[in-house]
N, C-alpha and C positions, 0 to 999 in steps of 0.2 A: 369659439376661439380654439384653434388647434393648439393643444398643450405643447407639442414639439416645437411648433413655430414660436410660441410664447417663450419657451425655455431658451431657444437659440437667440432671440432678440434680447432677453434679459441678460444672457451670458455676455453678449457683445456690449451692451450699453449700461447695464445695471438696472435694478428694479425701478429706481426712481425716475428713469427716463423712458419707461414703457407703461402706458396707460391702457388698461383693458377692461376695467369694471364698467358696467353700463352707466353708472352715475358720472364717470369721468369722460367716457367717449361721447356722451350726450352733448357735451359742450362743443363738439367738433362736427356735428351733423348739419350745421348751418354755415352759410357764408352771407354775402350781401344780397343774394338773390332770394327768391321765394321757394326754392327747392330745398328738400330735406333728404339726407342720406347719411346713415350712421356707419362709421368704420368699425371693424373688429378690434382694432387697436390703434393707438397714436404713439409715435416714437419721436424722440428729440435728439438728433445727432449733434455732436459738438465739433466735428471735423469732417474733412473730405473722406478720410479713412473710415469713419463711422458710416457715411452714406454708402460707400462701396460695400461695406459689410452688410448693410441693410438690404441693398439691392441683390446681393448674392444669396442671402437668406430667403428673400421673397421669391427669387427665381427657383431656388431649390425646392421650395414648398408650393410653387405655382400659385402664388398669391399676388393679386393686383396691388400696385403702389400708386399713391396720389401725393404729390407735393403740395404743401400749404404754406403760405406766407402769413399775412394777418387776417385772411378770410374776409376781405372787404370787396372782393370781386362780385360782379353782377351776372356772370355767365355760368355759375356752377362749377368753375374750373377747379375749385379746391375741395369738392365733395367726392366722397368715395361711393360712387353710384352702385358699385357691385361689392361693397364691403371691402375687406382687405385692410391694408396698412396706410394710414395717413402719416406722412413724414413732415413734421413741423420744424421749420428752420429758425425758430425764435432764439435758439442758443448759438446759432452761427450768425452773429450780428456785429462782426468787427469790420472797421475800415482798415484794410491791410496796408494801403500805400496811397499817398497823395503826391502827385507830380505837378507842382504848380507851373513850372516852366513850360511843360508840354500839355498842360490842361487835361490831365488824366487822373483817375482815381480807380483803385482796385478794392473791391468790397466783397464781403460774404453776402449770400442772398437774403439773410435776415435783417440787414441794415434798413432802418426806416427811411423812406424817401427824403423827408424834410431834414432828417438828422445829417445827411451828407451835405446838403446846402448850408446848414448851420456850421458844420465843421470847417467848411472852406470859405465862409463869408468874409473872413478877415483878409483873404487874398484877392477879393473882388470877383470871385467866381461863384457859380452855383450849378446845380444839376437841373437842367431845363424842364424835363417832363414833370408836369404838376397835376396829377389826378386830384379830384376833389377830396379824396381820402389821404392826401399826401402826408398828413401828420400821423397816420397809422399804417398805411400800406407799406410793403417792403419792396426793395428793388428787385428781389427775386420774383415776387409776384408781378411787378411791372413788366419784367422780361417775359414771364409766362403768358401774360395777357396782352402784351404790346400796348401798354396803357398810354393814354394821352391826357389832355386837360385843356383848360381855357387857352393856353398859349400854343396849342398845336398848330394853329394857323400860320404862325411865323417860325416856330422852332421845331415842328415835327413831333412824332410820337417816339416811344422808347427805342424802337429799332434804329432811329437816326442818331442815337447817342450811345450805342453799345459797340465797342470795338472788338472785344474778345470774351469768350466764355470757357470756363472749365466745366465739363459735363460728365456725369456718370451715365453710361448707356444702360439699357435694360439687361445687358449681359454682365454688368459689373465693370466693364472696361472704362477706364478714365481717359478722356480725350480733351484736347484744347482746340477750340474753333476760333478763327480770326487771328488778328495780331494788332498791336498798338498803332499801326499805320493808319492814316486818315482814309486812304483810298487803296487798299491792298489789291493785288492781282488775284486771279483765280475765282472759283465759285464762291458766292456769298452764303456759306453754310451757317454763319452766325445769323444772318437775316432769315434763313429758313427756320432756325430754331426759335428765334424770338416770336412770340405769339402762338407757339404750338401747344400751350397749356399743359406742359408736362408730358405730352404723349410720346415725345422722342427721347426723353431722359430727364435727369434731375441736375439742375445747375448748382454748382458748389462755389463758384468764384466768378466775378464779373468785373471787367475793366470797362469803364465808361468815359465818355468825353465830358469835360466840364466847360461851361459857357460863361463868358465874361458878363458880369452884371452891367446893364445899360447905365449910361451916365445920367439919363433922365427918363422918367416915365410920366406920360400925360394920360389922364383918364377922363373920358367924356361920357356924359349921360344924355341920351336923346330920348325924348318923350313923344309918343305917337297916339293918335286917336283911333287908328286902325292897325291891326296886325299886318295887313298887306303892305302898309307904308313902311313898316320896320323891315320886312324882308326885302322890299324893293330898294331900300336905302343901302342895305348890305351889298346887293348886286351892283348898285350905282358906284359905291366906293371902290369895290374890287375891280370893276370894269375900267376904272380910270387909273389903274396901276398902283393903288394904295393898298398895302398889306398891313393891317393892324397887327400888333403883337397878340392881342386877344379880342374876341368879340362874342358877347353873350347876350341873348335875348330872353327877356322875361315877359310872358303874356300877363294879362290883367289878373287872372286867377292866381297864378304863381306869385306875382308881385305883391298882391294883398296878403297872401299867406306869409311871405318873407317879412313884409313890413310889420305884420302883427307880432312876429317873433323877435326881430332884431331892431325894429324902429330906426331904419336907416334913412328915413326921410323921403322915400319914394312916393310919387303922386298916386293916390289911391283911385283917382277917377280916370286914369289912362288905360288904353287898351293894351299897350305894350311899351317897353323901354328897351333900349340898347345900351349896354355898357361896353365901351370901346377903349382899349389901351393902345397907345402908340409909344414906342421907345427908341432909344438910340442916343447919339450925342445930343447935347442940349438943343442946339440950333435946329437940327433935323427933326427932333421930336416936336418942337414948337411949331415948325413949318407944317409938319404932317397933321398935327392937331388942328391947325387953322384950316387946312384943306379938307379934313374929314368933316369939320363943323360946317364948312361952306357947301360941300357936296351933299352932306346929310340934309341941310336946309333946303337946297335946290331940289333934291330928289323928293322930299316931302311936299314941297309946293307943287311939283309937277303931277303928283298923284292925288292931289286933293280935287 
């Protein structure tokens, strides 16, 4: 650890927000993947000004920077592969504004995904991207990885729900990409940034679209003797113009492991199951559920 770099970071942030001892940085050499890479230090900014200062210091000392949310990603995007500084956004976790009328929210990158949905649930809205780690992962991390989830089929991935970003570039320059309009003119620089895994800059503020909660959700469980029947059923359903809100397949091995842990009541002798959600207004959801059940049964019969 360069003593001059450490001194500059501690002068900016204070000693309690700069970790550099091996026993401290050890905790940040992992994410949700199997890769391992230990940073030289970990810093915790509390504001956009702090991030600008960190970037300027890193640039001056020619030290690499890596942004980190909750470290739940599976691609190694939060790992300091060449050492350097990990910027942890856990202290920038405020919901800055909620605009119910226009279905918008502005948040700092450290806000936990599910916390935003909880905060706006009383308004009948939610943040649609739902990674499996949504109770831990942060919206900043979702932006970096362009995260999706079970409801991607109907609602899209993170980039479909981000309107604007405040970003600190590698030079320390602070810029804003996009605007609150649903369909802005010009180049989609916000879309370019979402999914870039921190290689283009560090996000310090995010304006997202909120989605109205459906009036009704119907969940169907389809059981199959062959995995091929399950996959063909998905093809059959989508080919007939039905778009489920979510569709998940569990093969027999996975299903038995899940059942052994959560005791959900899945049939242990099946080769695969499909969990299918349809949602919308009550009448439409009920109609779609009936159609999915009908098409699923007919598709299964045809492939036996």
